[in-house]
SESEMI-316301 format. One record per atom (N, C-alpha, C): x, y negated, z negated; residue in three letters. Coordinates in steps of 0.1 Angstrom, whole numbers, plus 5000, padded with zeros to 4 digits. Example, Ala and Ser with C-alpha at 12.3 -4.5 7.8 and 13.67 -1.06 7.14 Angstrom:
// SESEMI-316301
513250574922Ala512350454922Ala513250334922Ala512850224929Ser513750114929Ser512950004921Ser
***
This chain:
// SESEMI-316301
521051844942Unk520751704938Unk519451704930Unk519451594921Unk518251584912Unk517151514920Unk515951554916Unk514751494922Unk514051404911Unk513351304915Unk512651214905Unk511351274902Unk510851264890Unk509551294886Unk508951174879Unk507551164880Unk506951054873Unk506551094859Unk506951014849Unk506551044835Unk505850914830Unk504550924828Unk503750804825Unk503850704836Unk504450594833Unk504550494844Unk506050474848Unk506850564844Unk508250564847Unk508750684856Unk509850664862Unk510450774870Unk511650824863Unk511750954862Unk512951014856Unk513451124865Unk514751164863Unk515251274871Unk514751404866Unk514351484875Unk513851624872Unk514951724876Unk515651774866Unk516851864869Unk516451994874Unk515152034874Unk514752164878Unk514352174892Unk514252054899Unk513852054913Unk514952004922Unk515152064933Unk516152014942Unk515451904951Unk516251824957Unk515751724967Unk515051804978Unk513951754983Unk513151824994Unk514051835006Unk513851955012Unk514651975025Unk513751955037Unk514351975048Unk513651955061Unk512852085063Unk511652095058Unk510852215058Unk509752195069Unk508952305070Unk507852305079Unk506852195074Unk506752175061Unk505852075055Unk506351935059Unk507651915059Unk508251785063Unk507951755077Unk508151855086Unk507851835100Unk506351815102Unk505451875094Unk504051845095Unk503751705091Unk504451655081Unk504351515077Unk504751425088Unk505851455094Unk506351365105Unk505351375117Unk504751485120Unk503851495131Unk502551415128Unk502151405115Unk501051315111Unk501451175114Unk502651145111Unk503151005114Unk503050975129Unk503451065137Unk503451045151Unk502051025157Unk501051075149Unk499651055154Unk499350905155Unk500050825148Unk499750675149Unk500350615162Unk501250695168Unk501850655181Unk500950695192Unk500150805190Unk499450865201Unk498550765209Unk497850665202Unk496950575210Unk497850485220Unk499150485218Unk499950395226Unk500950485234Unk500550605237Unk501450695244Unk501750645258Unk500950565264Unk501250505278Unk502550425277Unk502550335267Unk503750245265Unk504950325261Unk504650425252Unk505750515248Unk506350595259Unk505550635269Unk506050705280Unk506850615289Unk506350495291Unk507150395299Unk508550375293Unk508550365279Unk509750335272Unk510750455274Unk510250575273Unk511050695274Unk511650715288Unk510750685298Unk511250705312Unk512350595315Unk512050475311Unk513150375313Unk514450405305Unk514250465294Unk515450505286Unk516250615294Unk515550715299Unk516150825306Unk516950775318Unk516350675326Unk517050625337Unk518250545333Unk518150465322Unk519250385317Unk520450475312Unk520150585305Unk521150675301Unk521850745313Unk520950785322Unk521550855334Unk522450765342Unk522150645343Unk523050545350Unk524350525343Unk524250535329Unk525450515321Unk526350635323Unk525850745326Unk526750865328Unk527550865341Unk527250765349Unk527950755362Unk529350695360Unk529550615350Unk530850535348Unk532050625348Unk532150735340Unk533350815340Unk533650875354Unk532650905362Unk532950955375Unk533550855384Unk533150725382Unk533750615389Unk535150595385Unk535450615372Unk536750605367Unk537650705373Unk537150835374Unk537950935380Unk538350905395Unk537350855402Unk537650815416Unk538650705417Unk538550615407Unk539450495407Unk540850535405Unk541050635396Unk542450685394Unk542950765405Unk542150865410Unk542550955419Unk542650905434Unk541850815437Unk541750765451Unk542050625453Unk542150545443Unk542450405444Unk543850375439Unk544050405426Unk545350375421Unk546550455426Unk546250585429Unk547250675435Unk547550625450Unk546450605458Unk546650565472Unk546750415474Unk546650335463Unk546650185464Unk545650145475Unk544350195475Unk543350165485Unk542450045480Unk542749925485Unk542049805481Unk540549805486Unk540249845498Unk538849845503Unk538049945494Unk538650055491Unk537950155482Unk537650095468Unk538550025463Unk538449955450Unk537249855450Unk537149775461Unk536049685462Unk534749755463Unk534649865470Unk533449945471Unk532949995457Unk533950055450Unk533650105437Unk533149995427Unk533849885427Unk533549775418Unk532149725421Unk531749705434Unk530449655438Unk529349755434Unk529649885437Unk528649985433Unk528449995418Unk529549985411Unk529349985396Unk528649865391Unk528849755396Unk528149635392Unk526649645394Unk526249705406Unk524849725409Unk524249825399Unk524949925396Unk524450025386Unk524249955373Unk525149865368Unk524949805355Unk523749705355Unk523449645367Unk522249555368Unk521049635367Unk520949745374Unk519749825373Unk519549885359Unk520649925353Unk520649985340Unk520149875330Unk520549755331Unk520049645322Unk518549625323Unk518049635336Unk516649615338Unk515849735331Unk516349855333Unk515649965326Unk515749955311Unk516849905306Unk517049885291Unk516049785286Unk515849675294Unk514849575290Unk513449625288Unk513049705299Unk511749765298Unk511549865287Unk512649945284Unk512650035273Unk512449965260Unk513249865257Unk513249795244Unk511849725242Unk511349655252Unk510149575251Unk508949665248Unk508849775256Unk507649865254Unk507849945240Unk509049975236Unk509250045224Unk508849945212Unk509249825213Unk508849725203Unk507349715201Unk506649715213Unk505149705212Unk504549825205Unk505049945208Unk504550065202Unk504850065187Unk506050025183Unk506450025169Unk505649925161Unk505449805166Unk504749705158Unk503249745157Unk502649795168Unk501249835167Unk501049945158Unk501950045158Unk501750165150Unk501850125135Unk502850035132Unk502949995118Unk501749915113Unk501249825122Unk500049745119Unk498849845116Unk498749945124Unk497650045122Unk497850115109Unk499050155105Unk499350225093Unk498950135081Unk499350005081Unk499049915071Unk497549905069Unk496849885080Unk495349875079Unk494750005074Unk495250115078Unk494750245073Unk494950265058Unk496150225053Unk496450235039Unk495550135031Unk495450015036Unk494649915029Unk493149955029Unk492650005040Unk491250055041Unk491050165031Unk491950255030Unk491750365020Unk491850315006Unk492650215003Unk492750164990Unk491350104986Unk490650034995Unk489349984992Unk488350084989Unk488550204994Unk487550314991Unk487850394978Unk489050374973Unk489350444960Unk488550394949Unk488350484939Unk487550444927Unk488350364917Unk487550294908Unk488250214898Unk489150294889Unk488850414887Unk489750504878Unk491150514884Unk491250514897Unk492550534904Unk493350404901Unk492750284902Unk493450164899Unk493850154884Unk492950204876Unk493250194861Unk494550264857Unk494950364865Unk496150444861Unk497350394868Unk497250284876Unk498350234884Unk498450084883Unk499650034887Unk499849894887Unk499849834901Unk499549704902Unk499349634915Unk500649644923Unk501749624916Unk503049624923Unk503349754931Unk502849864926Unk503049994934Unk502349984947Unk501149934948Unk500449924960Unk501049824970Unk501549714965Unk502249614973Unk503549684979Unk504249754971Unk505449824975Unk505149924986Unk504049994985Unk503650094996Unk503450025009Unk502649915008Unk502249845020Unk503449765027Unk504449735019Unk505549655025Unk506849745027Unk507449785016Unk508749855017Unk508549985024Unk507550065020Unk507450205026Unk507050195040Unk506050105044Unk505650105058Unk506750045067Unk507649955061Unk508749905069Unk509650015073Unk509950115063Unk510750225066Unk510250315077Unk508850315077Unk508250405087Unk508450355101Unk508650225103Unk508650175117Unk509850235124Unk510950245118Unk512150315125Unk511850455127Unk511150525118Unk510950665119Unk509950695131Unk508950605132Unk507950625142Unk508450605156Unk509250505158Unk509650475172Unk511150475174Unk511850385167Unk513350365169Unk514050495168Unk513850565156Unk514650685154Unk514350795164Unk513050805168Unk512550905177Unk513150885191Unk513150755196Unk513650735209Unk515250735209Unk515850685198Unk517250695197Unk517750835197Unk516950925190Unk517251065190Unk517251125204Unk516251085212Unk516151125226Unk517251075234Unk517650945232Unk518750885239Unk520050955236Unk520350975224Unk521551045220Unk521551185225Unk520451255225Unk520351395229Unk520551405244Unk519951305252Unk520151305267Unk521551285270Unk522151185263Unk523551145265Unk524451265262Unk524151335251Unk524951445247Unk524851565257Unk523651595261Unk523551705270Unk524151675284Unk523851545289Unk524351505302Unk525951505302Unk526451445291Unk527951445291Unk528551575289Unk527951665281Unk528451805279Unk528351875292Unk527251865300Unk527251935313Unk528351885322Unk528651755323Unk529651705331Unk531051745326Unk531151765313Unk532451815308Unk532651965313Unk531652045313Unk531752185318Unk532152175333Unk531552075340Unk531852065354Unk533352035357Unk533851945348Unk535251895349Unk536252005345Unk536052075333Unk536952175328Unk536252255318Unk535852375321Unk535052455312Unk535852505300Unk537152535303Unk537952585292Unk538052495280Unk538352365284Unk538552265273Unk537252235266Unk536152245274Unk534852215268Unk534452315257Unk534652445260Unk534352545251Unk535052525237Unk536352485238Unk537152465226Unk536552355218Unk536152245224Unk535552125217Unk534252155211Unk533352225218Unk532052255213Unk532052345201Unk533152425199Unk533252515187Unk533252435174Unk533652305174Unk533652225162Unk532352165158Unk531352165167Unk530052105165Unk529252165153Unk529252295151Unk528552355139Unk529052295126Unk530352275125Unk530952225113Unk530452085110Unk530352005120Unk529851865119Unk528351865115Unk527651955121Unk526151965119Unk525852005104Unk526552105099Unk526352145085Unk526752035075Unk527851965078Unk528151855069Unk527151745069Unk526551715081Unk525551615082Unk524251655074Unk523851785075Unk522651825068Unk522851815053Unk524051865049Unk524351865034Unk524251725028Unk524951635034Unk524951495029Unk523551425031Unk522851465042Unk521551405044Unk520551435033Unk520651545027Unk519751575016Unk519951475004Unk521251455002Unk521551354991Unk521051214994Unk521151175007Unk520651045011Unk519151035009Unk518451145012Unk516951135011Unk516551124996Unk517251194987Unk516951184973Unk517251044968Unk518350994972Unk518750854968Unk517750754973Unk517350774985Unk516350674991Unk515050664984Unk514550784979Unk513350784972Unk513550714958Unk514750734952Unk514950664940Unk515050514942Unk515550464953Unk515650324956Unk514150264957Unk513350334965Unk511950294967Unk511150284954Unk511350384945Unk510650384932Unk511150274924Unk512450244924Unk512950134916Unk512449994921Unk512349984934Unk511749864940Unk510349844936Unk509549954935Unk508149944931Unk508049904916Unk509049944908Unk509049904894Unk509349754893Unk510249704901Unk510649564901Unk509449484906Unk508749534916Unk507549464921Unk506449454910Unk506349564902Unk505349564891Unk505649444881Unk506949424878Unk507249324868Unk506949184874Unk507249164887Unk506849034893Unk505349014893Unk504649114897Unk503149104897Unk502549074883Unk503049144873Unk502549124859Unk502848984854Unk504148944855Unk504548814850Unk503948694857Unk503748714870Unk503148604878Unk501648594874Unk500948704873Unk499548694869Unk499348644855Unk500348674846Unk500248634832Unk501248524828Unk501548434838Unk502548334836Unk502148244824Unk500848214822Unk500448134810Unk500948194797Unk500748324796Unk501148404784Unk502648394782Unk503348414793Unk504848414793Unk505348284787Unk504748174793Unk505248044789Unk504748004775Unk503548044771Unk503048014758Unk503848084747Unk504348204750Unk505248264740Unk506748244742Unk507048154752Unk508448114755Unk509248244757Unk508648334766Unk509348454768Unk509948464782Unk510348344788Unk510948344801Unk512248424801Unk513048404791Unk514348474791Unk514148624790Unk513148664782Unk512848804781Unk512348864794Unk511448794801Unk510948844814Unk512148844825Unk512948744824Unk514148744834Unk515048864831Unk515248894818Unk516049014815Unk515349144819Unk513949154817Unk513249274822Unk513349294837Unk513149184844Unk513249194859Unk514649224863Unk515649154857Unk517049184860Unk517349324858Unk516849384847Unk517149534845Unk516649614856Unk515349584861Unk514849664872Unk515549644885Unk515949514887Unk516749494899Unk518049564899Unk518749564887Unk519949634886Unk519849784888Unk518649844883Unk518349984886Unk518250004901Unk517649914908Unk517549924922Unk518949914929Unk519749824924Unk521049804929Unk521949934927Unk521849994915Unk522550114913Unk522150224922Unk520850244923Unk520350344932Unk520750324947Unk520650194951Unk521050154965Unk522550184967Unk523350154957Unk524750174958Unk525150324959Unk524350404951Unk524650544952Unk524250594967Unk523150544972Unk522750584985Unk523850534995Unk524350414993Unk525350355002Unk526650435002Unk526950484989Unk528250564988Unk528050694996Unk526850764995Unk526650885002Unk526750855017Unk526050755021Unk525950715036Unk527350675041Unk528150615032Unk529450565036Unk530450685038Unk530150795030Unk530950915031Unk530550995044Unk529250995047Unk528751075058Unk529351025071Unk529250895074Unk529650835087Unk531150855090Unk532050825080Unk533450845083Unk533850995085Unk533251075077Unk533551225079Unk533151275093Unk531951235097Unk531551275110Unk532451215121Unk532751085119Unk533551015128Unk534951075129Unk535551105118Unk536851165118Unk536851295126Unk535851385123Unk535751505130Unk535651485145Unk534851385149Unk534651365163Unk535851315170Unk536551225163Unk537751165170Unk538951255169Unk538951345159Unk539951445158Unk539851535170Unk538651565174Unk538451645186Unk538951575199Unk538851435199Unk539351365210Unk540851375211Unk541451365199Unk542951385199Unk543351515205Unk542651625201Unk542951755206Unk542651755221Unk541551695225Unk541251685239Unk542351625247Unk542951515242Unk544051445249Unk545251545251Unk545551615241Unk546651715241Unk546451825251Unk545251895249Unk544952005257Unk544651965272Unk544051845274Unk543751805287Unk545051775295Unk546051715288Unk547351685294Unk547951815298Unk547851915290Unk548352055293Unk547752105306Unk546452085307Unk545752135319Unk546152055332Unk546451925330Unk547051855342Unk548351905346Unk549251935336Unk550551985339Unk550452125346Unk549452205342Unk549252335348Unk548552325362Unk548152205366Unk547552185379Unk546052225379Unk545452245368Unk543952275368Unk543052155366Unk543652035365Unk542851915363Unk543651795368Unk543051705375Unk543751585380Unk543851485369Unk544651385372Unk544851275362Unk543551195360Unk542951165372Unk541651095371Unk540551175364Unk540651315366Unk539651405359Unk539951395344Unk541151385340Unk541451385325Unk540951255319Unk541151145326Unk540651015321Unk539051015320Unk538451075331Unk536951085330Unk536551175319Unk537351285317Unk537051385306Unk537051315293Unk538051225291Unk538151155278Unk537051065276Unk536550995286Unk535450915285Unk534150985281Unk533951105288Unk532851185285Unk532851245271Unk534151275266Unk534251325253Unk533851215243Unk534151095245Unk533750985237Unk532250965237Unk531650995249Unk530150985250Unk529551095242Unk530251215241Unk529651315232Unk529851285218Unk531051235214Unk531351205200Unk530451095195Unk530150995204Unk529250885199Unk527950935195Unk527151005203Unk525851065199Unk525951145186Unk527051235185Unk527151315173Unk527251235161Unk528151135161Unk528251045150Unk526950965147Unk526250925158Unk525050855156Unk523950945150Unk523951065154Unk522951165149Unk523051175133Unk524251155128Unk524351155113Unk523551045107Unk523750925113Unk523050805108Unk521550815110Unk521150875122Unk519750895125Unk519150985115Unk519851095112Unk519351195102Unk519151135088Unk520151045084Unk519950975071Unk518750885071Unk518550815082Unk517350725083Unk516050805083Unk516150915090Unk514951005091Unk514651055077Unk515651095069Unk515351145055Unk514751035047Unk515250905048Unk514750795040Unk513250775044Unk513050775057Unk511650745061Unk510750855057Unk511250975057Unk510351095053Unk509851075039Unk510751035030Unk510351005016Unk509250905015Unk509450795022Unk508350695022Unk507050745028Unk507250825039Unk506050885046Unk505250975036Unk505951055028Unk505251145019Unk504551065008Unk505050955004Unk504350874994Unk503150805000Unk503250765013Unk502050695019Unk500950795022Unk501350915027Unk500351015030Unk499751075017Unk500551075006Unk500051114993Unk498951024989Unk499150894991Unk498050794988Unk496850814997Unk497150835010Unk496050845020Unk495250975018Unk495851075012Unk495251205009Unk494451204996Unk494551094988Unk493851084975Unk492351074978Unk491551164973Unk490151164975Unk489451064965Unk488650974970Unk487850894960Unk487050974951Unk487050934938Unk486251014929Unk484750974931Unk484450854935Unk483050814938Unk482850804953Unk482050874959Unk481750874973Unk480350914976Unk479850874988Unk478550904992Unk478351054994Unk477251104990Unk476951244993Unk476651255008Unk476751375014Unk476551385028Unk475151355032Unk474151375023Unk472751345027Unk472251215019Unk473251135015Unk472851005008Unk472050915017Unk470950855011Unk470150765019Unk470250625014Unk470050525022Unk470150385017Unk469050355007Unk469450284997Unk468450244986Unk467650124992Unk466350144992Unk465450034998Unk465449924988Unk464949804992Unk464849694982Unk464049734970Unk464649704958Unk464049754946Unk463449644938Unk462549684928Unk462049594918Unk462949574907Unk463749674904Unk464749664893Unk464449744880Unk463649854881Unk463449934870Unk464650034868Unk465350014857Unk466550094855Unk466350194844Unk466550324846Unk466350424836Unk467550504833Unk467950524821Unk469050614817Unk468350734810Unk468750854814Unk468150974809Unk469251064804Unk469451064791Unk470451154784Unk471751144791Unk472251024793Unk473551004800Unk474751024791Unk475651104796Unk476951124789Unk478051084798Unk479151044793Unk480251004801Unk481551004793Unk482651044799Unk483951034793Unk485051004803Unk485950924799Unk487050884808Unk488151004808Unk488351064797Unk489251174795Unk488451294791Unk488651404797Unk487851524794Unk487851554779Unk486751584774Unk486451624760Unk486451504750Unk486651384755Unk486651264747Unk485451184751Unk484251204746Unk483051134750Unk483050984747Unk482650904756Unk482450764754Unk481050724752Unk480150784760Unk478750764759Unk478050904756Unk477150904747Unk476551034743Unk474951024743Unk474351094752Unk472951104752Unk472250974752Unk472650884761Unk472050744761Unk470750754769Unk469650704764Unk468350704771Unk467650574768Unk467250504778Unk466350384777Unk465850344790Unk464950254791Unk464350204803Unk464350054803Unk464849984813Unk464749844815Unk463749814826Unk462749744822Unk461649714832Unk462049604841Unk461449594853Unk461749484862Unk461649344856Unk462649264857Unk462549134852Unk463049114838Unk463249224831Unk463649224817Unk465049174815Unk465349114804Unk466749084800Unk467049174788Unk468049264791Unk468449364781Unk469749324776Unk469849304763Unk471149274756Unk471749394751Unk473049404752Unk473849514747Unk474749464736Unk474549514723Unk475349464712Unk475949584705Unk476949564697Unk477649664690Unk479149634688Unk479749704679Unk481149674676Unk482049704688Unk483249654687Unk484249684698Unk484449834700Unk484449884712Unk484650024715Unk483350104714Unk482250034713Unk480950114711Unk480550174725Unk481050114736Unk480650174749Unk479850084758Unk479749954754Unk478949854761Unk479449834776Unk480649814777Unk481249784791Unk481149914799Unk481350034793Unk481250154800Unk479850174805Unk478850144797Unk477450164801Unk477150084813Unk477449954814Unk477149874825Unk477949904838Unk479149964836Unk479950004847Unk479350134854Unk478450204847Unk477850324853Unk476750284863Unk476150164861Unk474950124869Unk475350104883Unk476450034887Unk476850024901Unk477750144905Unk477850244897Unk478650364900Unk480150334902Unk480650244893Unk482050224893Unk482750354887Unk481950424879Unk482350554873Unk481150644875Unk481350774875Unk480350874878Unk479850924864Unk478550944864Unk477850994852Unk478351144850Unk478651174837Unk478951314834Unk477751404835Unk476951394825Unk475651464824Unk474551364823Unk473351404827Unk472251304826Unk471951244839Unk471151134839Unk470751074852Unk470450924850Unk470950844860Unk470550704860Unk469750684873Unk468650624871Unk467750594883Unk467350454884Unk467150404896Unk466650264898Unk465350284907Unk464250234901Unk462950254907Unk462750404911Unk463250494903Unk463050634905Unk464050704914Unk464950624920Unk465950684929Unk467250714920Unk467650834920Unk468950874914Unk470050804921Unk470850724914Unk471850644920Unk472950734927Unk473050864924Unk474050944930Unk473550994944Unk472250974947Unk471651024959Unk471450914970Unk471950784966Unk471850674976Unk473250634979Unk473350554990Unk474650514995Unk475250404985Unk476550404983Unk477150314974Unk476950174978Unk477050144991Unk476950004996Unk475549954994Unk474550034996Unk473149984994Unk472849964980Unk473450044971Unk473250024956Unk473949904952Unk475149884955Unk475949764949Unk475449634956Unk474949644968Unk474449524974Unk473249464967Unk472549534958Unk471449484950Unk471749464936Unk473049464933Unk473549444919Unk474549324919Unk474349224910Unk475249114909Unk475949124895Unk477249084895Unk478049094883Unk478748954881Unk478548904868Unk479348784864Unk480148824852Unk481448854854Unk482248904843Unk482748794833Unk483248834822Unk483648734812Unk484948664817Unk485848744824Unk487048684830Unk486748664845Unk486448544848Unk486048514862Unk487248534872Unk486948604883Unk488048624893Unk487648554905Unk488448454909Unk488248384922Unk489348414931Unk489148404944Unk490148434954Unk490948304957Unk492148314961Unk492948204964Unk492548144978Unk491348074977Unk490748024989Unk490047894985Unk489147844994Unk488347724991Unk487247764982Unk486647654976Unk485447674968Unk484347734976Unk484147674988Unk483147724997Unk483247875000Unk484547915003Unk484748055007Unk484448144995Unk484748104983Unk484448184971Unk482948194968Unk482248094971Unk480748104969Unk480148194980Unk480648174993Unk480148245004Unk480448395003Unk481348434994Unk481648574992Unk480348654988Unk479348584982Unk478148644978Unk477248684990Unk477448605001Unk476648625013Unk477448575025Unk478148655032Unk479148615042Unk478548535053Unk477248555057Unk476648475068Unk475848365063Unk476048315050Unk475248205045Unk475548075052Unk474547995053Unk474747855059Unk475247765048Unk475747645053Unk476247545043Unk475147505034Unk473947495039Unk472847455030Unk472547555019Unk472647685023Unk472447785013Unk473547785002Unk474747765007Unk475847754997Unk475647644987Unk475247524992Unk475047404984Unk473847434974Unk472847494979Unk471647524971Unk472047614959Unk472847714962Unk473347804952Unk474247734942Unk475047644946Unk475947564938Unk475047474929Unk474047414934Unk473147334926Unk472447414915Unk471947534919Unk471347614909Unk472247664898Unk473547664901Unk474647704891Unk475247584884Unk474647464886Unk475147344880Unk476647314884Unk476947354897Unk478347334902Unk478447234912Unk477347194919Unk477447104930Unk478046964927Unk477546914915Unk478046774911Unk479546774909Unk480046874902Unk481546864899Unk482346894912Unk481746974920Unk482447004933Unk482546884941Unk481546804942Unk481446684951Unk482246564944Unk482146554931Unk482546434924Unk483946454918Unk484346574914Unk485546594907Unk486646654915Unk486346724925Unk487346794933Unk487646704946Unk488946694948Unk489446604959Unk488846634972Unk488746754976Unk488246794989Unk486946864989Unk486146844978Unk484846894977Unk484847054979Unk483947094987Unk483847244989Unk485047304996Unk485847215002Unk487047265009Unk488347265000Unk488147244987Unk489247244978Unk489747384976Unk491047404976Unk491647524973Unk491747544958Unk491247664954Unk491147684939Unk492447744933Unk493347784941Unk494547844936Unk494347994933Unk495448064930Unk495448204927Unk494548224914Unk493548314916Unk492648344905Unk491848224900Unk491848114908Unk491047994904Unk491847914894Unk493147914894Unk493947854883Unk493747704883Unk493347644894Unk493247494895Unk491947444889Unk491047534885Unk489747494879Unk489747524864Unk488847454857Unk488647494843Unk487847614842Unk487847674829Unk487047794827Unk485547774830Unk484947664826Unk483547644829Unk483347624844Unk484247554851Unk484047544866Unk484147674873Unk485147764869Unk485247894875Unk483947974873Unk483447974860Unk482248044857Unk481048004866Unk480947874868Unk479747824875Unk479847854890Unk481147854895Unk481347904909Unk480948054910Unk481348134900Unk481048274900Unk479548294900Unk478848214892Unk477348224891Unk476748184904Unk477248074911Unk476748034924Unk476948154934Unk478048214933Unk478348334942Unk477248444940Unk476948464927Unk475948574924Unk474548524928Unk474248394926Unk472948344931Unk472748364946Unk473848334953Unk473748344968Unk473548484972Unk474148584964Unk473948724967Unk472448764965Unk471748694956Unk470348724953Unk470148874949Unk470748924939Unk470649064935Unk469349084927Unk468849204927Unk467649244919Unk468049274905Unk469249324904Unk469849364890Unk471049284888Unk471149234875Unk472249144872Unk472949194860Unk474349184860Unk475149234849Unk475949114844Unk475849074831Unk476648964826Unk477449014814Unk478748984815Unk479649024804Unk479948904795Unk478948854788Unk479048734779Unk479848624786Unk479248574796Unk479948474805Unk480248344798Unk479748314786Unk479948184780Unk480848204767Unk481348314764Unk482048344751Unk483348264750Unk484048224761Unk485348164759Unk485248014764Unk484047954764Unk483947814769Unk483747724757Unk484047594760Unk483747494750Unk482247464750Unk481747384741Unk480347364739Unk479647294752Unk480347194757Unk479747124769Unk479647224781Unk480747294783Unk480747384795Unk479747504792Unk479647544779Unk478747654776Unk477347614779Unk476947494776Unk475647444778Unk475247454793Unk476247404802Unk476047394816Unk475947534822Unk476847624817Unk476847764822Unk475647834818Unk475247814805Unk474047884800Unk472847844808Unk472647724811Unk471547674820Unk471647744833Unk472847754839Unk472947814852Unk472647964851Unk472948024840Unk472648164839Unk471148194838Unk470448104831Unk469048114830Unk468348104844Unk468948014853Unk468448014867Unk468748144873Unk469848204871Unk470348324877Unk469448444873Unk469148454860Unk468448564854Unk466948564857Unk466448454861Unk465048444863Unk464548544873Unk463548624869Unk462948724878Unk463848844881Unk464948864875Unk465848974878Unk465949064865Unk466249184867Unk466549274856Unk468049244852Unk468249204840Unk469549154836Unk470049234824Unk471349274825Unk471949334814Unk473049244809Unk472949204796Unk473949104790Unk474749174779Unk476049174780Unk476849224769Unk477049094760Unk476549104748Unk476548994739Unk477649014728Unk478648934728Unk479648944718Unk479148854706Unk478348754709Unk477748664699Unk476248694699Unk475748724687Unk474348764686Unk473348644689Unk473848524688Unk473048414691Unk472548404705Unk473248474714Unk472848474728Unk471748574731Unk471348664722Unk470348764725Unk468948734718Unk468848624712Unk467648594705Unk466448604714Unk466648554727Unk465548544736Unk465548664746Unk466348764743Unk466348884752Unk465048964750Unk464549024761Unk463349104760Unk463549234752Unk464749284754Unk465049414747Unk466549424743Unk466749484732Unk468149484727Unk468549634724Unk469749674730Unk470249804727Unk471449784718Unk471449864707Unk472549854697Unk473349984699Unk474649974703Unk475450084705Unk476450104694Unk476750224690Unk477850254680Unk478450384683Unk479750394686Unk480450514689Unk479750594701Unk479350514711Unk478850574723Unk477350614723Unk476650584712Unk475250624711Unk474450494709Unk473250504714Unk472250394712Unk471550424698Unk472050354688Unk471550384674Unk470250304671Unk470050194678Unk468750114676Unk468450054690Unk467150024692Unk466749944703Unk465349884700Unk465149764705Unk463949694703Unk464149544705Unk463149464701Unk463349314702Unk464249264691Unk464749144692Unk465549084682Unk464849074669Unk463549034669Unk462849024656Unk462549154650Unk462249254658Unk462049394652Unk463349454646Unk464449434653Unk465749484647Unk466149414635Unk465949284635Unk466349204623Unk465449234611Unk464349294613Unk463449324602Unk463849454595Unk464849524600Unk465349644594Unk466649624587Unk466649594573Unk467849564566Unk468849674565Unk468449794569Unk469349914568Unk470049934582Unk469649864592Unk470149884605Unk471449824608Unk472149874618Unk473449814622Unk473249674628Unk472249644635Unk471949514641Unk471849414630Unk471149444619Unk470949354608Unk472349324602Unk473149424600Unk474549404594Unk475449324603Unk475349344616Unk476249264625Unk475749124625Unk474449104625Unk473948964625Unk474348894613Unk474148964601Unk474548904588Unk476048864588Unk476848954592Unk478348934592Unk478648814600Unk478148804612Unk478548704621Unk478048564617Unk476848554612Unk476348424608Unk476948384594Unk477348474586Unk478048444574Unk479448384577Unk480048444587Unk481348404592Unk481248254598Unk480148234605Unk479948094611Unk479747994600Unk478948034589Unk478647944578Unk479847904570Unk480748004569Unk481947974561Unk482947884569Unk
***
């Protein structure tokens, strides 16, 4: 069978690789999965013990049937019939009680294990570096936390216990078959290897098909996530029909993959079932022959047939369990592949917390590249003194955003060194570093929660008075109280969609003010606002920048006139630096040309 390989952001068939088999590595993966059950082994033990008693009581029925035929129906013994019926009824009552205990305790283990896995995956996602997210889409992560984890629940508990149930039933029934007639039993057991080999062969195909279904589901989820996040763009370009077609294509791919899996599964079950019931037919013929020869009673033959069905049932069920196991194993491999991903940015073993800083930021011959051998920053050196406002200017692609992303260690420096108050940022803990840095991006991101919760994100233990003080400093308190229906308890919608651009920016600024960072990063927070909103946001930014070391990416040079220091970047290098007046005095410099071009454009 073909296996899927990832090409860019798509999955294609890889004809050179077979579908993964049940190898030692696969069993190791499954053992890792069972580690999530270990904390609840007490409940799992109770479930298994209750299951064993339930199965054992179920094996009594054929023996009762034998006695019914041989001693009741032949002798027409009514008192004996009443005894057998009463005893059988009590057995079923006790069996039902054990079954209840088994199912309830198993459900607890399964739900808890799945919850733990989801938390573990999400926790690991929070630790991964930005570069990992840059290469993947949100829908993939959603699919892993929903579809893949749901598949694991059956593998962790249901399949495992069902396997035990079927195995106990199979072994117990087989032992009783030998007890009743060993000749007939040996003949029947000879057909089991054929059934097993068929099950394994088709199981590989099911596993490959299940991985294809999950990958197709992830692609469909990506489309939903992208179009939902960019619904304004979709509607502004009137591309609803296009997006419906794109999503429909992905869903149809999922349907085709699922139907292929269904076809293989549909073939597996009937084949195994046919083999099992063909053996029952043979049992009926050969068993009758044994009765005629006097080696088996009529009641014994009836009991034997019931036990044969008990053997056939587990064998047929094992085929389905094996198919589910293969499907779950594919999902498990994807999840553990994610969990085994090592964060590119992590604390060193001897990293120390960064103490409260004054905000002196120094770049020393810093180099950086996203892709090996393609440099984005080259030998960048400068010093930002505490409390200074440093403006970054330059053409698109000059490296401005990359430079500020290195300060909070969103990406790791290639060569060179970045220090804050003399501390190399690679030698301090990431949490202590980022807790002293505030960021107000150009595209404000708010969570789908209340205004208060979004501001409180800057300081989770803030009081209501502190939240309102931060909002006042950000020029946000008045519109929150007077323009929003529920004030601070107003829901802002996904990504803050219910608020205007200026309102979102002021809430983001209030959030940063509440955090009270020593170092501030602003990505031209006023570039997309109207004049009135820009004035209010600019005033809020001045409150925010006061007394802090601030880095401002300036797409418009008019915003850097009052900056203490200006860095001019071009093709990853700092080609000029100085004050606005000093740089403007050099007619041969890039800053002068950028300034002239922009103001000539505004004049025209």
